[in-house]
CHARMM internal coordinates of N, CA and C (Angstrom, degrees):
IC EDIT
DIST 1 N 1 CA 1.4434
DIST 1 CA 1 C 1.5191
ANGL 1 N 1 CA 1 C 108.90
DIST 1 C 2 N 1.3210
ANGL 1 CA 1 C 2 N 115.98
DIHE 1 N 1 CA 1 C 2 N 155.02
DIST 2 N 2 CA 1.4621
ANGL 1 C 2 N 2 CA 121.30
DIHE 1 CA 1 C 2 N 2 CA -179.44
DIST 2 CA 2 C 1.5280
ANGL 2 N 2 CA 2 C 108.94
DIHE 1 C 2 N 2 CA 2 C -110.34
DIST 2 C 3 N 1.3391
ANGL 2 CA 2 C 3 N 114.65
DIHE 2 N 2 CA 2 C 3 N 129.68
DIST 3 N 3 CA 1.4616
ANGL 2 C 3 N 3 CA 121.88
DIHE 2 CA 2 C 3 N 3 CA 175.68
DIST 3 CA 3 C 1.5224
ANGL 3 N 3 CA 3 C 107.51
DIHE 2 C 3 N 3 CA 3 C -127.78
DIST 3 C 4 N 1.3215
ANGL 3 CA 3 C 4 N 116.97
DIHE 3 N 3 CA 3 C 4 N 176.10
DIST 4 N 4 CA 1.4652
ANGL 3 C 4 N 4 CA 120.23
DIHE 3 CA 3 C 4 N 4 CA 171.55
DIST 4 CA 4 C 1.5207
ANGL 4 N 4 CA 4 C 109.18
DIHE 3 C 4 N 4 CA 4 C -128.01
DIST 4 C 5 N 1.3252
ANGL 4 CA 4 C 5 N 114.97
DIHE 4 N 4 CA 4 C 5 N 144.02
DIST 5 N 5 CA 1.4619
ANGL 4 C 5 N 5 CA 122.74
DIHE 4 CA 4 C 5 N 5 CA 172.86
DIST 5 CA 5 C 1.5208
ANGL 5 N 5 CA 5 C 106.07
DIHE 4 C 5 N 5 CA 5 C -121.46
DIST 5 C 6 N 1.3193
ANGL 5 CA 5 C 6 N 116.17
DIHE 5 N 5 CA 5 C 6 N 115.24
DIST 6 N 6 CA 1.4650
ANGL 5 C 6 N 6 CA 121.65
DIHE 5 CA 5 C 6 N 6 CA -176.77
DIST 6 CA 6 C 1.5322
ANGL 6 N 6 CA 6 C 110.29
DIHE 5 C 6 N 6 CA 6 C 48.66
DIST 6 C 7 N 1.3297
ANGL 6 CA 6 C 7 N 115.26
DIHE 6 N 6 CA 6 C 7 N 46.10
DIST 7 N 7 CA 1.4662
ANGL 6 C 7 N 7 CA 124.84
DIHE 6 CA 6 C 7 N 7 CA 175.38
DIST 7 CA 7 C 1.5243
ANGL 7 N 7 CA 7 C 114.50
DIHE 6 C 7 N 7 CA 7 C 70.14
DIST 7 C 8 N 1.3409
ANGL 7 CA 7 C 8 N 118.23
DIHE 7 N 7 CA 7 C 8 N 14.68
DIST 8 N 8 CA 1.4624
ANGL 7 C 8 N 8 CA 122.89
DIHE 7 CA 7 C 8 N 8 CA 175.20
DIST 8 CA 8 C 1.5211
ANGL 8 N 8 CA 8 C 107.81
DIHE 7 C 8 N 8 CA 8 C -109.43
DIST 8 C 9 N 1.3408
ANGL 8 CA 8 C 9 N 116.82
DIHE 8 N 8 CA 8 C 9 N 126.47
DIST 9 N 9 CA 1.4670
ANGL 8 C 9 N 9 CA 121.44
DIHE 8 CA 8 C 9 N 9 CA -177.25
DIST 9 CA 9 C 1.5201
ANGL 9 N 9 CA 9 C 111.74
DIHE 8 C 9 N 9 CA 9 C -69.37
DIST 9 C 10 N 1.3343
ANGL 9 CA 9 C 10 N 113.94
DIHE 9 N 9 CA 9 C 10 N 147.05
DIST 10 N 10 CA 1.4598
ANGL 9 C 10 N 10 CA 121.52
DIHE 9 CA 9 C 10 N 10 CA 178.12
DIST 10 CA 10 C 1.5178
ANGL 10 N 10 CA 10 C 108.71
DIHE 9 C 10 N 10 CA 10 C -147.36
DIST 10 C 11 N 1.3314
ANGL 10 CA 10 C 11 N 116.84
DIHE 10 N 10 CA 10 C 11 N 134.41
DIST 11 N 11 CA 1.4591
ANGL 10 C 11 N 11 CA 122.23
DIHE 10 CA 10 C 11 N 11 CA 175.13
DIST 11 CA 11 C 1.5280
ANGL 11 N 11 CA 11 C 108.85
DIHE 10 C 11 N 11 CA 11 C -95.58
DIST 11 C 12 N 1.3278
ANGL 11 CA 11 C 12 N 115.99
DIHE 11 N 11 CA 11 C 12 N 130.35
DIST 12 N 12 CA 1.4687
ANGL 11 C 12 N 12 CA 122.13
DIHE 11 CA 11 C 12 N 12 CA 177.65
DIST 12 CA 12 C 1.5216
ANGL 12 N 12 CA 12 C 109.14
DIHE 11 C 12 N 12 CA 12 C -132.97
DIST 12 C 13 N 1.3320
ANGL 12 CA 12 C 13 N 117.59
DIHE 12 N 12 CA 12 C 13 N 155.71
DIST 13 N 13 CA 1.4603
ANGL 12 C 13 N 13 CA 120.26
DIHE 12 CA 12 C 13 N 13 CA 175.40
DIST 13 CA 13 C 1.5295
ANGL 13 N 13 CA 13 C 111.26
DIHE 12 C 13 N 13 CA 13 C -68.00
DIST 13 C 14 N 1.3126
ANGL 13 CA 13 C 14 N 116.57
DIHE 13 N 13 CA 13 C 14 N 151.56
DIST 14 N 14 CA 1.4674
ANGL 13 C 14 N 14 CA 121.13
DIHE 13 CA 13 C 14 N 14 CA 174.49
DIST 14 CA 14 C 1.5226
ANGL 14 N 14 CA 14 C 108.98
DIHE 13 C 14 N 14 CA 14 C -55.54
DIST 14 C 15 N 1.3171
ANGL 14 CA 14 C 15 N 116.44
DIHE 14 N 14 CA 14 C 15 N 143.57
DIST 15 N 15 CA 1.4626
ANGL 14 C 15 N 15 CA 121.27
DIHE 14 CA 14 C 15 N 15 CA 178.81
DIST 15 CA 15 C 1.5187
ANGL 15 N 15 CA 15 C 114.03
DIHE 14 C 15 N 15 CA 15 C 86.79
DIST 15 C 16 N 1.3297
ANGL 15 CA 15 C 16 N 116.87
DIHE 15 N 15 CA 15 C 16 N 2.75
DIST 16 N 16 CA 1.4699
ANGL 15 C 16 N 16 CA 119.88
DIHE 15 CA 15 C 16 N 16 CA 179.93
DIST 16 CA 16 C 1.5292
ANGL 16 N 16 CA 16 C 110.36
DIHE 15 C 16 N 16 CA 16 C -68.49
DIST 16 C 17 N 1.3233
ANGL 16 CA 16 C 17 N 114.22
DIHE 16 N 16 CA 16 C 17 N 154.70
DIST 17 N 17 CA 1.4639
ANGL 16 C 17 N 17 CA 121.34
DIHE 16 CA 16 C 17 N 17 CA 178.81
DIST 17 CA 17 C 1.5266
ANGL 17 N 17 CA 17 C 110.27
DIHE 16 C 17 N 17 CA 17 C -108.06
DIST 17 C 18 N 1.3059
ANGL 17 CA 17 C 18 N 114.77
DIHE 17 N 17 CA 17 C 18 N 171.76
DIST 18 N 18 CA 1.4580
ANGL 17 C 18 N 18 CA 119.68
DIHE 17 CA 17 C 18 N 18 CA 176.16
DIST 18 CA 18 C 1.5254
ANGL 18 N 18 CA 18 C 110.19
DIHE 17 C 18 N 18 CA 18 C -59.41
DIST 18 C 19 N 1.3135
ANGL 18 CA 18 C 19 N 117.47
DIHE 18 N 18 CA 18 C 19 N -40.32
DIST 19 N 19 CA 1.4730
ANGL 18 C 19 N 19 CA 120.27
DIHE 18 CA 18 C 19 N 19 CA 178.44
DIST 19 CA 19 C 1.5269
ANGL 19 N 19 CA 19 C 110.94
DIHE 18 C 19 N 19 CA 19 C -64.28
DIST 19 C 20 N 1.3301
ANGL 19 CA 19 C 20 N 118.00
DIHE 19 N 19 CA 19 C 20 N -37.29
DIST 20 N 20 CA 1.4724
ANGL 19 C 20 N 20 CA 121.07
DIHE 19 CA 19 C 20 N 20 CA 176.67
DIST 20 CA 20 C 1.5253
ANGL 20 N 20 CA 20 C 110.70
DIHE 19 C 20 N 20 CA 20 C -60.17
DIST 20 C 21 N 1.3340
ANGL 20 CA 20 C 21 N 116.84
DIHE 20 N 20 CA 20 C 21 N -40.24
DIST 21 N 21 CA 1.4597
ANGL 20 C 21 N 21 CA 121.12
DIHE 20 CA 20 C 21 N 21 CA 179.41
DIST 21 CA 21 C 1.5287
ANGL 21 N 21 CA 21 C 110.39
DIHE 20 C 21 N 21 CA 21 C -64.68
DIST 21 C 22 N 1.3236
ANGL 21 CA 21 C 22 N 116.93
DIHE 21 N 21 CA 21 C 22 N -43.83
DIST 22 N 22 CA 1.4640
ANGL 21 C 22 N 22 CA 120.32
DIHE 21 CA 21 C 22 N 22 CA 178.04
DIST 22 CA 22 C 1.5191
ANGL 22 N 22 CA 22 C 110.77
DIHE 21 C 22 N 22 CA 22 C -62.28
DIST 22 C 23 N 1.3310
ANGL 22 CA 22 C 23 N 116.57
DIHE 22 N 22 CA 22 C 23 N -42.73
DIST 23 N 23 CA 1.4590
ANGL 22 C 23 N 23 CA 121.13
DIHE 22 CA 22 C 23 N 23 CA 179.18
DIST 23 CA 23 C 1.5326
ANGL 23 N 23 CA 23 C 111.36
DIHE 22 C 23 N 23 CA 23 C -63.45
DIST 23 C 24 N 1.3373
ANGL 23 CA 23 C 24 N 117.01
DIHE 23 N 23 CA 23 C 24 N -39.95
DIST 24 N 24 CA 1.4617
ANGL 23 C 24 N 24 CA 121.57
DIHE 23 CA 23 C 24 N 24 CA -179.27
DIST 24 CA 24 C 1.5261
ANGL 24 N 24 CA 24 C 111.63
DIHE 23 C 24 N 24 CA 24 C -62.13
DIST 24 C 25 N 1.3258
ANGL 24 CA 24 C 25 N 117.12
DIHE 24 N 24 CA 24 C 25 N -30.81
DIST 25 N 25 CA 1.4597
ANGL 24 C 25 N 25 CA 121.74
DIHE 24 CA 24 C 25 N 25 CA 179.04
DIST 25 CA 25 C 1.5311
ANGL 25 N 25 CA 25 C 111.89
DIHE 24 C 25 N 25 CA 25 C -98.20
DIST 25 C 26 N 1.3427
ANGL 25 CA 25 C 26 N 117.06
DIHE 25 N 25 CA 25 C 26 N 6.07
DIST 26 N 26 CA 1.4661
ANGL 25 C 26 N 26 CA 123.20
DIHE 25 CA 25 C 26 N 26 CA -179.93
DIST 26 CA 26 C 1.5298
ANGL 26 N 26 CA 26 C 111.57
DIHE 25 C 26 N 26 CA 26 C 55.49
DIST 26 C 27 N 1.3348
ANGL 26 CA 26 C 27 N 114.83
DIHE 26 N 26 CA 26 C 27 N 43.85
DIST 27 N 27 CA 1.4613
ANGL 26 C 27 N 27 CA 121.37
DIHE 26 CA 26 C 27 N 27 CA 178.82
DIST 27 CA 27 C 1.5246
ANGL 27 N 27 CA 27 C 108.31
DIHE 26 C 27 N 27 CA 27 C -95.21
DIST 27 C 28 N 1.3129
ANGL 27 CA 27 C 28 N 115.88
DIHE 27 N 27 CA 27 C 28 N 119.23
DIST 28 N 28 CA 1.4646
ANGL 27 C 28 N 28 CA 120.96
DIHE 27 CA 27 C 28 N 28 CA -179.33
DIST 28 CA 28 C 1.5275
ANGL 28 N 28 CA 28 C 110.17
DIHE 27 C 28 N 28 CA 28 C -72.78
DIST 28 C 29 N 1.3318
ANGL 28 CA 28 C 29 N 118.30
DIHE 28 N 28 CA 28 C 29 N 141.01
DIST 29 N 29 CA 1.4610
ANGL 28 C 29 N 29 CA 121.17
DIHE 28 CA 28 C 29 N 29 CA -175.11
DIST 29 CA 29 C 1.5233
ANGL 29 N 29 CA 29 C 115.06
DIHE 28 C 29 N 29 CA 29 C -75.93
DIST 29 C 30 N 1.3262
ANGL 29 CA 29 C 30 N 118.28
DIHE 29 N 29 CA 29 C 30 N -15.10
DIST 30 N 30 CA 1.4547
ANGL 29 C 30 N 30 CA 120.64
DIHE 29 CA 29 C 30 N 30 CA -177.26
DIST 30 CA 30 C 1.5301
ANGL 30 N 30 CA 30 C 110.49
DIHE 29 C 30 N 30 CA 30 C -75.06
DIST 30 C 31 N 1.3173
ANGL 30 CA 30 C 31 N 116.18
DIHE 30 N 30 CA 30 C 31 N 132.85
DIST 31 N 31 CA 1.4491
ANGL 30 C 31 N 31 CA 121.39
DIHE 30 CA 30 C 31 N 31 CA 172.66
DIST 31 CA 31 C 1.5151
ANGL 31 N 31 CA 31 C 115.96
DIHE 30 C 31 N 31 CA 31 C 75.49
DIST 31 C 32 N 1.3418
ANGL 31 CA 31 C 32 N 117.26
DIHE 31 N 31 CA 31 C 32 N 19.82
DIST 32 N 32 CA 1.4633
ANGL 31 C 32 N 32 CA 118.93
DIHE 31 CA 31 C 32 N 32 CA 177.94
DIST 32 CA 32 C 1.5256
ANGL 32 N 32 CA 32 C 110.10
DIHE 31 C 32 N 32 CA 32 C -122.86
DIST 32 C 33 N 1.3130
ANGL 32 CA 32 C 33 N 114.23
DIHE 32 N 32 CA 32 C 33 N 157.65
DIST 33 N 33 CA 1.4649
ANGL 32 C 33 N 33 CA 122.22
DIHE 32 CA 32 C 33 N 33 CA 170.25
DIST 33 CA 33 C 1.5192
ANGL 33 N 33 CA 33 C 106.30
DIHE 32 C 33 N 33 CA 33 C -119.67
DIST 33 C 34 N 1.3335
ANGL 33 CA 33 C 34 N 116.84
DIHE 33 N 33 CA 33 C 34 N 145.18
DIST 34 N 34 CA 1.4618
ANGL 33 C 34 N 34 CA 120.42
DIHE 33 CA 33 C 34 N 34 CA -179.36
DIST 34 CA 34 C 1.5173
ANGL 34 N 34 CA 34 C 110.17
DIHE 33 C 34 N 34 CA 34 C -124.74
DIST 34 C 35 N 1.3343
ANGL 34 CA 34 C 35 N 114.29
DIHE 34 N 34 CA 34 C 35 N 144.83
DIST 35 N 35 CA 1.4570
ANGL 34 C 35 N 35 CA 121.31
DIHE 34 CA 34 C 35 N 35 CA 173.98
DIST 35 CA 35 C 1.5241
ANGL 35 N 35 CA 35 C 107.51
DIHE 34 C 35 N 35 CA 35 C -132.42
DIST 35 C 36 N 1.3097
ANGL 35 CA 35 C 36 N 115.69
DIHE 35 N 35 CA 35 C 36 N 139.55
DIST 36 N 36 CA 1.4570
ANGL 35 C 36 N 36 CA 122.39
DIHE 35 CA 35 C 36 N 36 CA 178.28
DIST 36 CA 36 C 1.5161
ANGL 36 N 36 CA 36 C 107.93
DIHE 35 C 36 N 36 CA 36 C -117.99
DIST 36 C 37 N 1.3271
ANGL 36 CA 36 C 37 N 115.53
DIHE 36 N 36 CA 36 C 37 N 116.28
DIST 37 N 37 CA 1.4661
ANGL 36 C 37 N 37 CA 121.49
DIHE 36 CA 36 C 37 N 37 CA -178.10
DIST 37 CA 37 C 1.5262
ANGL 37 N 37 CA 37 C 111.79
DIHE 36 C 37 N 37 CA 37 C 52.08
DIST 37 C 38 N 1.3414
ANGL 37 CA 37 C 38 N 115.39
DIHE 37 N 37 CA 37 C 38 N 39.53
DIST 38 N 38 CA 1.4530
ANGL 37 C 38 N 38 CA 121.01
DIHE 37 CA 37 C 38 N 38 CA 175.47
DIST 38 CA 38 C 1.5130
ANGL 38 N 38 CA 38 C 116.22
DIHE 37 C 38 N 38 CA 38 C 88.21
DIST 38 C 39 N 1.3306
ANGL 38 CA 38 C 39 N 117.92
DIHE 38 N 38 CA 38 C 39 N -3.46
DIST 39 N 39 CA 1.4660
ANGL 38 C 39 N 39 CA 121.45
DIHE 38 CA 38 C 39 N 39 CA 179.74
DIST 39 CA 39 C 1.5294
ANGL 39 N 39 CA 39 C 110.02
DIHE 38 C 39 N 39 CA 39 C -110.61
DIST 39 C 40 N 1.3160
ANGL 39 CA 39 C 40 N 116.29
DIHE 39 N 39 CA 39 C 40 N 128.63
DIST 40 N 40 CA 1.4644
ANGL 39 C 40 N 40 CA 120.95
DIHE 39 CA 39 C 40 N 40 CA -179.83
DIST 40 CA 40 C 1.5272
ANGL 40 N 40 CA 40 C 109.87
DIHE 39 C 40 N 40 CA 40 C -62.59
DIST 40 C 41 N 1.3416
ANGL 40 CA 40 C 41 N 114.71
DIHE 40 N 40 CA 40 C 41 N 136.49
DIST 41 N 41 CA 1.4696
ANGL 40 C 41 N 41 CA 121.11
DIHE 40 CA 40 C 41 N 41 CA 176.42
DIST 41 CA 41 C 1.5242
ANGL 41 N 41 CA 41 C 107.17
DIHE 40 C 41 N 41 CA 41 C -117.15
DIST 41 C 42 N 1.3301
ANGL 41 CA 41 C 42 N 118.13
DIHE 41 N 41 CA 41 C 42 N 113.48
DIST 42 N 42 CA 1.4679
ANGL 41 C 42 N 42 CA 120.75
DIHE 41 CA 41 C 42 N 42 CA 178.17
DIST 42 CA 42 C 1.5278
ANGL 42 N 42 CA 42 C 111.60
DIHE 41 C 42 N 42 CA 42 C -61.23
DIST 42 C 43 N 1.3185
ANGL 42 CA 42 C 43 N 116.09
DIHE 42 N 42 CA 42 C 43 N 149.76
DIST 43 N 43 CA 1.4684
ANGL 42 C 43 N 43 CA 121.46
DIHE 42 CA 42 C 43 N 43 CA -177.63
DIST 43 CA 43 C 1.5265
ANGL 43 N 43 CA 43 C 112.46
DIHE 42 C 43 N 43 CA 43 C -53.01
DIST 43 C 44 N 1.3066
ANGL 43 CA 43 C 44 N 117.35
DIHE 43 N 43 CA 43 C 44 N -38.51
DIST 44 N 44 CA 1.4627
ANGL 43 C 44 N 44 CA 120.47
DIHE 43 CA 43 C 44 N 44 CA -177.13
DIST 44 CA 44 C 1.5338
ANGL 44 N 44 CA 44 C 112.76
DIHE 43 C 44 N 44 CA 44 C -65.13
DIST 44 C 45 N 1.3292
ANGL 44 CA 44 C 45 N 117.52
DIHE 44 N 44 CA 44 C 45 N -22.66
DIST 45 N 45 CA 1.4709
ANGL 44 C 45 N 45 CA 121.31
DIHE 44 CA 44 C 45 N 45 CA -178.63
DIST 45 CA 45 C 1.5299
ANGL 45 N 45 CA 45 C 113.52
DIHE 44 C 45 N 45 CA 45 C -94.70
DIST 45 C 46 N 1.3139
ANGL 45 CA 45 C 46 N 118.10
DIHE 45 N 45 CA 45 C 46 N -9.33
DIST 46 N 46 CA 1.4735
ANGL 45 C 46 N 46 CA 120.53
DIHE 45 CA 45 C 46 N 46 CA -177.25
DIST 46 CA 46 C 1.5262
ANGL 46 N 46 CA 46 C 113.84
DIHE 45 C 46 N 46 CA 46 C -56.44
DIST 46 C 47 N 1.3446
ANGL 46 CA 46 C 47 N 119.60
DIHE 46 N 46 CA 46 C 47 N -42.76
DIST 47 N 47 CA 1.4677
ANGL 46 C 47 N 47 CA 118.75
DIHE 46 CA 46 C 47 N 47 CA -178.93
DIST 47 CA 47 C 1.5302
ANGL 47 N 47 CA 47 C 114.04
DIHE 46 C 47 N 47 CA 47 C -66.41
DIST 47 C 48 N 1.3204
ANGL 47 CA 47 C 48 N 118.67
DIHE 47 N 47 CA 47 C 48 N -21.23
DIST 48 N 48 CA 1.4629
ANGL 47 C 48 N 48 CA 120.49
DIHE 47 CA 47 C 48 N 48 CA -177.26
DIST 48 CA 48 C 1.5279
ANGL 48 N 48 CA 48 C 113.33
DIHE 47 C 48 N 48 CA 48 C -107.20
DIST 48 C 49 N 1.3337
ANGL 48 CA 48 C 49 N 117.77
DIHE 48 N 48 CA 48 C 49 N -4.66
DIST 49 N 49 CA 1.4654
ANGL 48 C 49 N 49 CA 121.59
DIHE 48 CA 48 C 49 N 49 CA -177.13
DIST 49 CA 49 C 1.5285
ANGL 49 N 49 CA 49 C 109.57
DIHE 48 C 49 N 49 CA 49 C -82.91
DIST 49 C 50 N 1.3447
ANGL 49 CA 49 C 50 N 116.24
DIHE 49 N 49 CA 49 C 50 N 103.58
DIST 50 N 50 CA 1.4681
ANGL 49 C 50 N 50 CA 122.13
DIHE 49 CA 49 C 50 N 50 CA -178.95
DIST 50 CA 50 C 1.5226
ANGL 50 N 50 CA 50 C 110.43
DIHE 49 C 50 N 50 CA 50 C -71.98
DIST 50 C 51 N 1.3218
ANGL 50 CA 50 C 51 N 114.96
DIHE 50 N 50 CA 50 C 51 N 144.22
DIST 51 N 51 CA 1.4485
ANGL 50 C 51 N 51 CA 121.50
DIHE 50 CA 50 C 51 N 51 CA 177.57
DIST 51 CA 51 C 1.5214
ANGL 51 N 51 CA 51 C 110.52
DIHE 50 C 51 N 51 CA 51 C -102.36
DIST 51 C 52 N 1.3266
ANGL 51 CA 51 C 52 N 115.44
DIHE 51 N 51 CA 51 C 52 N 157.14
DIST 52 N 52 CA 1.4641
ANGL 51 C 52 N 52 CA 121.52
DIHE 51 CA 51 C 52 N 52 CA 177.19
DIST 52 CA 52 C 1.5301
ANGL 52 N 52 CA 52 C 108.16
DIHE 51 C 52 N 52 CA 52 C -128.60
DIST 52 C 53 N 1.3152
ANGL 52 CA 52 C 53 N 115.85
DIHE 52 N 52 CA 52 C 53 N 157.78
DIST 53 N 53 CA 1.4473
ANGL 52 C 53 N 53 CA 121.28
DIHE 52 CA 52 C 53 N 53 CA 178.73
DIST 53 CA 53 C 1.5267
ANGL 53 N 53 CA 53 C 110.23
DIHE 52 C 53 N 53 CA 53 C -53.80
DIST 53 C 54 N 1.3332
ANGL 53 CA 53 C 54 N 116.10
DIHE 53 N 53 CA 53 C 54 N 131.48
DIST 54 N 54 CA 1.4596
ANGL 53 C 54 N 54 CA 120.95
DIHE 53 CA 53 C 54 N 54 CA 178.79
DIST 54 CA 54 C 1.5124
ANGL 54 N 54 CA 54 C 115.03
DIHE 53 C 54 N 54 CA 54 C 90.38
DIST 54 C 55 N 1.3378
ANGL 54 CA 54 C 55 N 118.34
DIHE 54 N 54 CA 54 C 55 N -3.36
DIST 55 N 55 CA 1.4650
ANGL 54 C 55 N 55 CA 120.72
DIHE 54 CA 54 C 55 N 55 CA 179.56
DIST 55 CA 55 C 1.5247
ANGL 55 N 55 CA 55 C 110.84
DIHE 54 C 55 N 55 CA 55 C -62.81
DIST 55 C 56 N 1.3201
ANGL 55 CA 55 C 56 N 114.46
DIHE 55 N 55 CA 55 C 56 N 150.89
DIST 56 N 56 CA 1.4576
ANGL 55 C 56 N 56 CA 122.14
DIHE 55 CA 55 C 56 N 56 CA 179.14
DIST 56 CA 56 C 1.5249
ANGL 56 N 56 CA 56 C 109.37
DIHE 55 C 56 N 56 CA 56 C -121.64
DIST 56 C 57 N 1.3288
ANGL 56 CA 56 C 57 N 115.70
DIHE 56 N 56 CA 56 C 57 N 122.13
DIST 57 N 57 CA 1.4591
ANGL 56 C 57 N 57 CA 122.59
DIHE 56 CA 56 C 57 N 57 CA 178.98
DIST 57 CA 57 C 1.5214
ANGL 57 N 57 CA 57 C 108.10
DIHE 56 C 57 N 57 CA 57 C -107.61
DIST 57 C 58 N 1.3203
ANGL 57 CA 57 C 58 N 115.93
DIHE 57 N 57 CA 57 C 58 N 135.09
DIST 58 N 58 CA 1.4568
ANGL 57 C 58 N 58 CA 121.53
DIHE 57 CA 57 C 58 N 58 CA 172.90
DIST 58 CA 58 C 1.5202
ANGL 58 N 58 CA 58 C 107.03
DIHE 57 C 58 N 58 CA 58 C -117.38
DIST 58 C 59 N 1.3314
ANGL 58 CA 58 C 59 N 115.18
DIHE 58 N 58 CA 58 C 59 N 130.81
DIST 59 N 59 CA 1.4598
ANGL 58 C 59 N 59 CA 121.10
DIHE 58 CA 58 C 59 N 59 CA 178.46
DIST 59 CA 59 C 1.5188
ANGL 59 N 59 CA 59 C 107.87
DIHE 58 C 59 N 59 CA 59 C -117.92
DIST 59 C 60 N 1.3175
ANGL 59 CA 59 C 60 N 114.63
DIHE 59 N 59 CA 59 C 60 N 128.87
DIST 60 N 60 CA 1.4625
ANGL 59 C 60 N 60 CA 121.41
DIHE 59 CA 59 C 60 N 60 CA 178.09
DIST 60 CA 60 C 1.5110
ANGL 60 N 60 CA 60 C 107.82
DIHE 59 C 60 N 60 CA 60 C -117.34
DIST 60 C 61 N 1.3159
ANGL 60 CA 60 C 61 N 116.51
DIHE 60 N 60 CA 60 C 61 N 125.40
DIST 61 N 61 CA 1.4544
ANGL 60 C 61 N 61 CA 121.39
DIHE 60 CA 60 C 61 N 61 CA 179.79
DIST 61 CA 61 C 1.5170
ANGL 61 N 61 CA 61 C 109.82
DIHE 60 C 61 N 61 CA 61 C -100.51
DIST 61 C 62 N 1.3128
ANGL 61 CA 61 C 62 N 114.99
DIHE 61 N 61 CA 61 C 62 N 130.59
DIST 62 N 62 CA 1.4663
ANGL 61 C 62 N 62 CA 120.42
DIHE 61 CA 61 C 62 N 62 CA 177.50
DIST 62 CA 62 C 1.5181
ANGL 62 N 62 CA 62 C 109.39
DIHE 61 C 62 N 62 CA 62 C -73.42
DIST 62 C 63 N 1.3265
ANGL 62 CA 62 C 63 N 116.34
DIHE 62 N 62 CA 62 C 63 N 142.91
DIST 63 N 63 CA 1.4405
ANGL 62 C 63 N 63 CA 120.60
DIHE 62 CA 62 C 63 N 63 CA 174.49
DIST 63 CA 63 C 1.5286
ANGL 63 N 63 CA 63 C 108.68
DIHE 62 C 63 N 63 CA 63 C -147.65
DIST 63 C 64 N 1.3088
ANGL 63 CA 63 C 64 N 114.21
DIHE 63 N 63 CA 63 C 64 N 160.07
DIST 64 N 64 CA 1.4572
ANGL 63 C 64 N 64 CA 120.62
DIHE 63 CA 63 C 64 N 64 CA -177.72
DIST 64 CA 64 C 1.5208
ANGL 64 N 64 CA 64 C 108.78
DIHE 63 C 64 N 64 CA 64 C -115.46
DIST 64 C 65 N 1.2761
ANGL 64 CA 64 C 65 N 115.85
DIHE 64 N 64 CA 64 C 65 N 153.66
DIST 65 N 65 CA 1.4633
ANGL 64 C 65 N 65 CA 119.69
DIHE 64 CA 64 C 65 N 65 CA 177.02
DIST 65 CA 65 C 1.5123
ANGL 65 N 65 CA 65 C 109.49
DIHE 64 C 65 N 65 CA 65 C 167.31
DIST 65 C 66 N 1.2710
ANGL 65 CA 65 C 66 N 115.11
DIHE 65 N 65 CA 65 C 66 N -178.91
DIST 66 N 66 CA 1.4523
ANGL 65 C 66 N 66 CA 117.37
DIHE 65 CA 65 C 66 N 66 CA -179.76
DIST 66 CA 66 C 1.4908
ANGL 66 N 66 CA 66 C 112.70
DIHE 65 C 66 N 66 CA 66 C -162.09
END
COOR INIT
IC SEED 1 N 1 CA 1 C
IC BUILD
């Protein structure tokens, strides 16, 4: 199936989860927020949140500065 992460296409096997997508892109779970099709997905739910063809994931990384 084809999904997008921050508007970049990615092919994953059917039945993949949000955590599988993060792992495929080597995205570390610390300090990020995730949204699936516009809805925030808490970190604890990422391993069980199934993806479907055409899903859109947005990842926001926290940073500090001033």
